[in-house]
ROROSE-752867 format. One line per 8 residues: their letters; for each residue x, y, z of C-alpha. Coordinates in nm, 3 decimals, m for minus. Example, Ala and Ser with C-alpha at 12.3 -4.5 7.8 and 13.67 -1.06 7.14 Angstrom:
BEGIN
AS> 1.230:m0.450:0.780 | 1.367:m0.106:0.714
//
This chain:
BEGIN
MTPFSLDL> m1.870:1.861:m1.504 | m2.014:1.516:m1.431 | m1.804:1.335:m1.173 | m1.577:1.066:m1.312 | m1.720:0.717:m1.300 | m1.547:0.390:m1.353 | m1.889:0.238:m1.447 | m1.903:0.442:m1.762
LRRRPDIE> m1.581:0.306:m1.919 | m1.601:0.108:m2.237 | m1.365:m0.118:m2.434 | m1.418:0.028:m2.781 | m1.253:0.018:m3.030 | m1.149:m0.322:m2.887 | m1.401:m0.609:m2.881 | m1.714:m0.539:m2.675
AQELVAVD> m1.915:m0.834:m2.548 | m2.118:m0.914:m2.231 | m1.854:m1.146:m2.090 | m1.565:m0.877:m2.154 | m1.541:m0.584:m1.916 | m1.349:m0.253:m1.935 | m1.299:m0.244:m1.549 | m1.252:m0.530:m1.305
AADRLLLD> m1.206:m0.583:m0.933 | m0.827:m0.566:m0.963 | m0.849:m0.216:m1.103 | m1.081:m0.104:m0.823 | m0.865:m0.271:m0.553 | m0.557:m0.092:m0.693 | m0.710:0.242:m0.702 | m0.845:0.202:m0.335
TAADRLGT> m0.499:0.078:m0.223 | m0.312:0.372:m0.384 | m0.565:0.641:m0.289 | m0.363:0.781:0.006 | m0.046:0.810:m0.211 | m0.190:0.969:m0.523 | m0.163:1.330:m0.400 | 0.193:1.309:m0.287
GGIATIND> 0.396:1.304:m0.615 | 0.401:1.217:m0.982 | 0.197:0.917:m1.101 | 0.257:0.677:m1.381 | 0.040:0.386:m1.505 | 0.158:0.084:m1.707 | m0.066:m0.177:m1.888 | m0.390:0.015:m1.816
AYGALTLG> m0.615:m0.135:m2.088 | m0.901:0.095:m2.100 | m0.831:0.382:m1.875 | m0.962:0.273:m1.535 | m0.624:0.330:m1.359 | m0.517:0.640:m1.555 | m0.847:0.823:m1.536 | m0.915:0.691:m1.184
AAALSGAT> m0.579:0.820:m1.062 | m0.627:1.162:m1.237 | m0.969:1.197:m1.075 | m0.840:1.109:m0.725 | m0.520:1.326:m0.749 | m0.606:1.612:m0.975 | m0.266:1.554:m1.133 | m0.168:1.479:m1.491
VRVFQDGV> m0.091:1.107:m1.510 | 0.182:0.957:m1.736 | 0.079:0.638:m1.905 | 0.242:0.364:m2.111 | 0.022:0.122:m2.294 | 0.181:m0.144:m2.519 | m0.130:m0.178:m2.735 | m0.238:0.096:m2.973
VHERALAL> m0.604:m0.028:m2.932 | m0.571:0.043:m2.567 | m0.436:0.395:m2.631 | m0.738:0.464:m2.849 | m0.979:0.312:m2.587 | m0.830:0.538:m2.327 | m0.861:0.846:m2.545 | m1.233:0.774:m2.620
NATDQGMQ> m1.307:0.721:m2.255 | m1.125:1.041:m2.152 | m1.323:1.227:m2.411 | m1.653:1.073:m2.283 | m1.585:1.198:m1.933 | m1.430:1.532:m2.025 | m1.075:1.435:m1.908 | m0.874:1.471:m2.233
GSYRSCRL> m0.601:1.671:m2.055 | m0.568:1.444:m1.760 | m0.295:1.218:m1.883 | 0.010:1.212:m2.118 | 0.108:0.894:m2.317 | 0.479:0.805:m2.301 | 0.703:0.531:m2.410 | 0.848:0.276:m2.168
DAELFDGV> 1.154:0.496:m2.096 | 1.294:0.764:m1.870 | 1.019:1.019:m1.965 | 0.748:0.800:m1.813 | 0.919:0.801:m1.474 | 1.050:1.155:m1.451 | 0.945:1.282:m1.102 | 0.710:0.978:m1.043
TTVLLRLP> 0.674:0.851:m0.697 | 0.388:0.600:m0.761 | 0.358:0.350:m1.043 | 0.030:0.167:m1.091 | 0.085:m0.154:m1.287 | m0.151:m0.418:m1.419 | 0.047:m0.737:m1.399 | 0.111:m0.891:m1.746
RSLDELDE> 0.080:m1.269:m1.800 | 0.430:m1.291:m1.941 | 0.718:m1.296:m1.694 | 0.944:m1.163:m1.962 | 0.725:m0.853:m1.993 | 0.718:m0.808:m1.617 | 1.098:m0.847:m1.608 | 1.148:m0.577:m1.863
IAWTIALF> 0.906:m0.340:m1.699 | 1.050:m0.387:m1.358 | 1.412:m0.341:m1.502 | 1.306:m0.020:m1.663 | 1.130:0.122:m1.347 | 1.453:0.035:m1.146 | 1.673:0.205:m1.399 | 1.479:0.529:m1.441
ARPDVQVL> 1.256:0.585:m1.136 | 1.332:0.781:m0.820 | 1.476:0.592:m0.525 | 1.157:0.648:m0.322 | 0.920:0.514:m0.605 | 0.653:0.272:m0.490 | 0.521:0.019:m0.750 | 0.180:m0.119:m0.685
ATGRVKHM> 0.105:m0.403:m0.922 | m0.237:m0.575:m0.938 | m0.394:m0.879:m1.095 | m0.656:m1.147:m1.062 | m0.540:m1.402:m0.814 | m0.601:m1.678:m1.059 | m0.343:m1.530:m1.295 | m0.080:m1.438:m1.028
TPAMNTVL> 0.213:m1.667:m0.949 | 0.495:m1.672:m0.690 | 0.732:m1.626:m0.984 | 0.594:m1.263:m1.017 | 0.727:m1.178:m0.670 | 1.059:m1.337:m0.765 | 1.090:m1.117:m1.080 | 1.006:m0.809:m0.886
GRYFSDVT> 1.258:m0.907:m0.619 | 1.536:m0.901:m0.869 | 1.481:m0.529:m0.910 | 1.341:m0.418:m0.577 | 1.464:m0.467:m0.224 | 1.115:m0.518:m0.071 | 0.818:m0.689:m0.218 | 0.510:m0.749:m0.020
AGLARQKS> 0.166:m0.886:m0.105 | m0.155:m0.728:0.022 | m0.471:m0.904:0.129 | m0.692:m1.049:m0.146 | m1.032:m0.881:m0.223 | m1.287:m1.017:m0.474 | m1.026:m1.265:m0.608 | m0.774:m0.984:m0.671
RVLVATGP> m0.455:m0.884:m0.499 | m0.186:m0.601:m0.491 | 0.185:m0.645:m0.478 | 0.392:m0.349:m0.346 | 0.761:m0.316:m0.447 | 0.992:m0.050:m0.307 | 1.366:0.016:m0.301 | 1.481:m0.012:m0.662
RPVDGSSY> 1.810:m0.200:m0.686 | 2.101:m0.094:m0.913 | 2.058:m0.264:m1.255 | 2.295:m0.380:m1.532 | 2.220:m0.343:m1.898 | 1.897:m0.477:m2.048 | 1.878:m0.834:m2.160 | 1.624:m0.738:m2.434
PRSARYDV> 1.561:m0.807:m2.706 | 1.599:m1.178:m2.650 | 1.726:m1.382:m2.949 | 1.704:m1.731:m3.098 | 1.788:m1.905:m3.424 | 1.588:m2.160:m3.623 | 1.651:m2.373:m3.927 | 1.351:m2.319:m4.153
GLGGPLEL> 1.494:m2.445:m4.481 | 1.654:m2.128:m4.592 | 2.025:m2.079:m4.679 | 2.093:m1.997:m4.310 | 1.918:m1.977:m3.983 | 1.621:m1.750:m3.923 | 1.724:m1.500:m3.645 | 1.442:m1.393:m3.416
RAYGATFG> 1.441:m1.106:m3.176 | 1.184:m1.028:m2.915 | 1.118:m0.769:m2.638 | 0.941:m0.866:m2.317 | 0.574:m0.791:m2.415 | 0.596:m0.970:m2.756 | 0.364:m1.273:m2.756 | 0.564:m1.594:m2.753
GAALDPGT> 0.895:m1.412:m2.705 | 1.168:m1.519:m2.950 | 1.021:m1.862:m3.000 | 0.907:m1.991:m3.345 | 0.562:m2.116:m3.247 | 0.447:m2.447:m3.414 | 0.163:m2.290:m3.605 | 0.397:m2.043:m3.776
RLLLPHLR> 0.654:m2.329:m3.845 | 0.373:m2.524:m4.026 | 0.284:m2.210:m4.232 | 0.632:m2.092:m4.339 | 0.728:m2.353:m4.601 | 0.401:m2.285:m4.784 | 0.472:m1.918:m4.816 | 0.750:m2.001:m5.065
GLADPTAG> 0.452:m2.082:m5.308 | 0.337:m1.710:m5.316 | 0.305:m1.575:m5.664 | 0.561:m1.336:m5.782 | 0.444:m1.008:m5.620 | 0.555:m0.807:m5.923 | 0.359:m1.018:m6.164 | 0.022:m0.846:m6.160
PSHRAGVI> m0.184:m0.562:m6.028 | m0.341:m0.775:m5.746 | m0.001:m0.789:m5.581 | 0.089:m0.431:m5.639 | 0.115:m0.353:m5.259 | 0.341:m0.646:m5.185 | 0.251:m0.858:m4.886 | 0.120:m0.750:m4.547
DLGCGNGA> 0.207:m0.950:m4.230 | m0.079:m0.870:m4.005 | m0.007:m0.929:m3.630 | 0.360:m0.952:m3.698 | 0.472:m1.046:m3.341 | 0.847:m1.123:m3.340 | 0.872:m1.084:m3.716 | 0.923:m1.442:m3.806
IAAYLALS> 0.678:m1.431:m4.092 | 0.781:m1.095:m4.227 | 1.155:m1.195:m4.226 | 1.089:m1.529:m4.379 | 0.890:m1.366:m4.666 | 1.164:m1.119:m4.733 | 1.439:m1.385:m4.724 | 1.257:m1.635:m4.951
HPRLDVRA> 1.139:m1.376:m5.198 | 1.419:m1.137:m5.265 | 1.223:m0.892:m5.475 | 0.933:m0.871:m5.214 | 0.856:m0.572:m5.001 | 0.670:m0.662:m4.686 | 0.453:m0.443:m4.475 | 0.453:m0.572:m4.108
TDQSASAT> 0.200:m0.445:m3.875 | 0.099:m0.514:m3.511 | m0.093:m0.320:m3.244 | 0.175:m0.391:m2.993 | 0.474:m0.149:m2.945 | 0.684:m0.443:m2.819 | 0.597:m0.656:m3.134 | 0.669:m0.389:m3.384
ASTLATAE> 1.006:m0.315:m3.211 | 1.076:m0.690:m3.219 | 0.995:m0.719:m3.583 | 1.221:m0.439:m3.671 | 1.501:m0.600:m3.469 | 1.428:m0.932:m3.636 | 1.439:m0.776:m3.985 | 1.772:m0.607:m3.899
ANGVADRV> 1.923:m0.931:m3.770 | 1.837:m1.098:m4.092 | 1.958:m0.823:m4.321 | 1.617:m0.741:m4.469 | 1.528:m0.423:m4.285 | 1.537:m0.242:m4.620 | 1.236:m0.443:m4.747 | 1.040:m0.492:m4.428
RVSRDDAL> 0.827:m0.177:m4.336 | 0.699:m0.192:m3.987 | 0.402:m0.003:m3.848 | 0.198:m0.001:m3.524 | m0.167:m0.006:m3.610 | m0.490:m0.178:m3.502 | m0.656:m0.409:m3.752 | m0.511:m0.239:m4.066
STVPDASA> m0.699:0.079:m3.976 | m0.463:0.296:m4.173 | m0.451:0.076:m4.486 | m0.674:0.182:m4.784 | m0.960:m0.041:m4.907 | m0.891:m0.293:m5.168 | m0.519:m0.210:m5.174 | m0.349:m0.540:m5.085
GVIVLNPP> m0.280:m0.853:m5.291 | m0.175:m1.092:m5.018 | m0.218:m1.076:m4.633 | m0.051:m1.331:m4.403 | m0.203:m1.383:m4.061 | m0.147:m1.603:m3.764 | m0.441:m1.481:m3.566 | m0.456:m1.454:m3.182
FHIGSTVH> m0.724:m1.641:m2.987 | m0.683:m1.457:m2.658 | m0.810:m1.111:m2.560 | m0.591:m1.044:m2.261 | m0.633:m1.363:m2.047 | m0.970:m1.458:m2.210 | m0.999:m1.710:m2.498 | m1.243:m1.529:m2.743
AGIAHRLF> m1.305:m1.576:m3.122 | m1.403:m1.214:m3.156 | m1.047:m1.089:m3.217 | m0.988:m1.324:m3.511 | m1.316:m1.246:m3.665 | m1.251:m0.877:m3.642 | m0.906:m0.930:m3.811 | m1.066:m1.147:m4.081
GACARVLA> m1.310:m0.849:m4.150 | m1.024:m0.610:m4.168 | m0.859:m0.832:m4.428 | m1.178:m0.857:m4.625 | m1.177:m0.474:m4.647 | m0.818:m0.431:m4.744 | m0.776:m0.718:m4.994 | m0.832:m0.629:m5.359
PGGELWTV> m1.068:m0.862:m5.547 | m0.889:m1.183:m5.610 | m0.642:m1.109:m5.332 | m0.546:m1.392:m5.088 | m0.545:m1.429:m4.712 | m0.286:m1.693:m4.602 | m0.355:m1.794:m4.241 | m0.281:m2.057:m3.985
WNSHLRYR> m0.515:m2.125:m3.697 | m0.575:m2.368:m3.405 | m0.770:m2.651:m3.565 | m1.027:m2.681:m3.288 | m1.149:m2.327:m3.358 | m1.282:m2.431:m3.700 | m1.244:m2.098:m3.875 | m1.290:m2.220:m4.228
PVLERIIG> m1.666:m2.149:m4.250 | m1.601:m1.806:m4.104 | m1.322:m1.740:m4.366 | m1.555:m1.860:m4.641 | m1.822:m1.617:m4.527 | m1.608:m1.308:m4.462 | m1.329:m1.354:m4.732 | m1.434:m1.597:m4.990
PTHQLDRS> m1.340:m1.952:m5.118 | m1.104:m2.117:m4.890 | m0.891:m2.430:m4.931 | m0.664:m2.612:m4.694 | m0.286:m2.630:m4.757 | m0.175:m2.833:m4.465 | m0.294:m2.966:m4.128 | m0.128:m3.101:m3.812
PRFTVTVS> m0.293:m3.235:m3.496 | m0.310:m2.876:m3.368 | m0.307:m2.636:m3.656 | m0.458:m2.580:m3.998 | m0.306:m2.374:m4.286 | m0.551:m2.221:m4.533 | m0.568:m1.978:m4.829 | m0.887:m1.770:m4.890
KRR> m0.942:m1.577:m5.198 | m1.132:m1.242:m5.182 | m1.447:m1.270:m5.381
//
């Protein structure tokens, strides 16, 4: 067998571009820092995007590594990279629960940008891991803050920082503290012009948490103008909320259109759990079907009448238009002829020509200093 090589890892099926990498200096530093521990007990990885930590730890230790990845696109990237290097049986995917930490003495963690996500991860490790567990958490120095040490210090008795290398650093946390019940999902209520407040729920890794972001707030009132989904064949599949996040759009659609069934989809496990919790909190769980998927990959061609999308503009910590363009392409495939894409986007990104090219005729419904709401009709 060809020896494992970090240099052969790829990002697919995620966006691949010259400025986007599958392995960075933080991954390499973490593997080097952990190398002496990897043969001494069970190993788990968390937030390993493309397999560097999981496959690297498996190659160094010879053990089967347990892995949790919030994003389904990252699960698929890991699987492809493992196949490329003949390491399909070297890891086992788990949820963020007791199974992930059973017998584990070393946890390798890519630090998330969100402190809420880090809080939920640290709480879960402290609850389920062994007393002798050591958590090695890495990130790029420019994305690390003292608040991360504070969060880890809530759940571990000792948190230290290693020396920086190539603008990366490793935090080491040991001595898990006793923990109380989880504070997730977080909750918030908003007046959005319905008969009562819109109740939002969010787990730690859900983008924006339980907040109602201003772009979504600008979009919501316009969604009341959707055509009756039972009126014609172009709406036979109801409405899809693509990238459902905390479920604000899906719940609003179900509340404002009592006969509407909504399919809510997101590639994040945290987001789909949040959307389900939001639907339950608003009493519409019977009409909001939630699934974890990447860019509508399991939805048939030309099967949807309406898709609603508030597209992301970050890939990890990088601002990149590629993710929105990829989602627009997925919408073009899934929309039936004459179907509509309703979307809100940061005005400075100027997506309208892209929407015109990929979807079809596009007109503006609203605009604020920061956001633009458009409807595009599939040609």
